[in-house]
C-alpha positions as CSV (number, residue, x, y, z in Angstrom):
1,M,53.7,-97.9,-26.3
2,R,53.3,-101.4,-27.7
3,T,52.1,-100.1,-30.9
4,I,55.2,-97.9,-31.3
5,I,57.6,-101.0,-30.4
6,G,55.9,-103.3,-32.6
7,T,55.9,-100.7,-35.6
8,N,59.4,-100.3,-35.1
9,A,60.4,-103.7,-35.0
10,A,58.5,-104.6,-37.8
11,S,60.0,-101.8,-39.9
12,L,63.7,-103.0,-38.9
13,I,62.6,-106.6,-39.8
14,L,61.4,-105.2,-43.5
15,I,64.4,-103.3,-43.9
16,T,66.9,-106.0,-43.0
17,I,65.0,-108.5,-45.5
18,S,64.9,-105.6,-48.1
19,A,68.7,-105.2,-47.8
20,L,69.6,-108.6,-47.9
21,A,67.3,-109.4,-50.8
22,I,68.9,-106.3,-52.6
23,Q,72.4,-107.7,-52.0
24,G,71.4,-111.3,-53.2
25,M,71.8,-112.7,-50.0
26,I,68.4,-114.0,-49.8
27,A,66.5,-115.4,-52.7
28,L,62.8,-115.3,-51.9
29,D,60.4,-117.7,-53.7
30,E,57.5,-116.2,-55.5
31,K,55.1,-118.3,-53.6
32,V,56.5,-117.0,-50.1
33,L,56.2,-113.7,-51.2
34,T,52.4,-114.2,-52.4
35,V,51.6,-115.7,-49.0
36,L,53.1,-112.9,-47.2
37,K,51.1,-110.5,-49.2
38,I,47.8,-112.6,-48.6
39,F,48.8,-112.7,-44.8
40,G,49.3,-109.0,-44.9
41,S,46.4,-108.2,-46.4
42,F,44.1,-110.5,-43.9
43,Y,46.0,-108.7,-41.3
44,L,45.0,-105.4,-42.3
45,L,41.4,-106.3,-42.7
46,Y,41.5,-107.6,-39.1
47,Y,43.1,-104.5,-37.8
48,A,40.7,-102.3,-39.7
49,N,37.7,-104.4,-38.3
50,R,39.3,-104.3,-34.7
51,L,39.5,-100.5,-35.1
52,K,35.9,-100.2,-36.3
53,E,34.9,-102.1,-33.1
54,I,37.2,-99.7,-30.9
55,E,35.6,-96.8,-32.5
56,K,32.0,-98.2,-31.8
57,Q,32.9,-99.0,-28.3
58,F,34.1,-95.4,-27.7
59,I,31.2,-93.9,-29.4
60,Q,28.8,-95.8,-27.1
61,S,30.5,-94.8,-23.9
62,E,31.0,-91.3,-24.7
63,K,27.0,-91.0,-25.4
64,S,26.6,-93.1,-22.3
65,V,29.0,-90.5,-20.2
66,E,27.6,-87.6,-22.4
67,H,24.1,-88.1,-21.8
68,P,23.9,-87.8,-18.1
69,I,26.2,-84.6,-18.5
70,T,23.9,-83.1,-20.9
71,E,20.9,-83.7,-18.9
72,K,22.7,-82.3,-15.9
73,M,23.6,-79.3,-17.9
74,M,19.9,-78.6,-19.0
75,L,18.8,-79.0,-15.4
76,E,21.0,-76.4,-14.1
77,K,20.1,-74.2,-17.0
78,Q,16.6,-74.3,-16.3
79,L,17.4,-74.0,-12.6
80,L,19.0,-70.6,-13.6
81,E,16.4,-69.4,-15.7
82,L,13.7,-70.1,-13.0
83,Q,16.1,-68.4,-10.4
84,E,16.3,-65.2,-12.9
85,R,12.7,-65.1,-13.3
86,F,12.0,-65.5,-9.6
87,N,14.4,-62.5,-9.1
88,R,12.5,-60.6,-11.6
89,L,9.2,-61.3,-10.1
90,E,10.6,-60.5,-6.7
91,Q,11.7,-57.1,-7.9
92,Q,8.4,-56.4,-9.7
93,Y,6.6,-57.4,-6.4
94,T,8.8,-55.4,-4.3
95,A,8.4,-52.3,-6.8
96,A,4.6,-52.8,-7.0
97,A,4.7,-53.0,-3.0
98,T,6.5,-50.0,-2.6
99,K,4.1,-48.0,-5.1
100,Q,1.1,-49.2,-3.1
101,H,2.7,-48.3,0.2
102,Q,3.5,-44.6,-1.3
103,A,0.0,-44.6,-2.5
104,E,-1.6,-45.4,0.7
105,I,0.7,-42.7,2.2
106,E,-0.3,-40.0,-0.2
107,L,-4.1,-41.0,0.2
108,A,-3.8,-40.8,4.2
109,M,-2.2,-37.5,3.6
110,L,-4.9,-36.2,1.4
111,K,-7.5,-37.4,3.9
112,A,-5.9,-35.6,6.7
113,K,-5.7,-32.3,4.6
114,H,-9.4,-32.6,3.8
115,K,-10.4,-33.0,7.5
């Protein structure tokens, strides 16, 4: 919000100065304009450097936040894979136990017939 207000205020000041200069009400010395240009250039360099620092901080904070989340997601994925593997093994065991039980019943029936 402060940036919006500051940008609009600066624009209004520049528009006012430009309008007064065009109408001839203000005569700006060439040295003053040069000083303003240099000051503006340094301000832009400062602002660009500040933005770079903020970007680095943001990336650092994003990495520090993202890492545990990514690790948690990987662990959750591994847990799901293990649960699925366990379910498959349990189904295979149940199927094998059922087949073995059926085979024992058939064997007992065959023994009973041969007696």
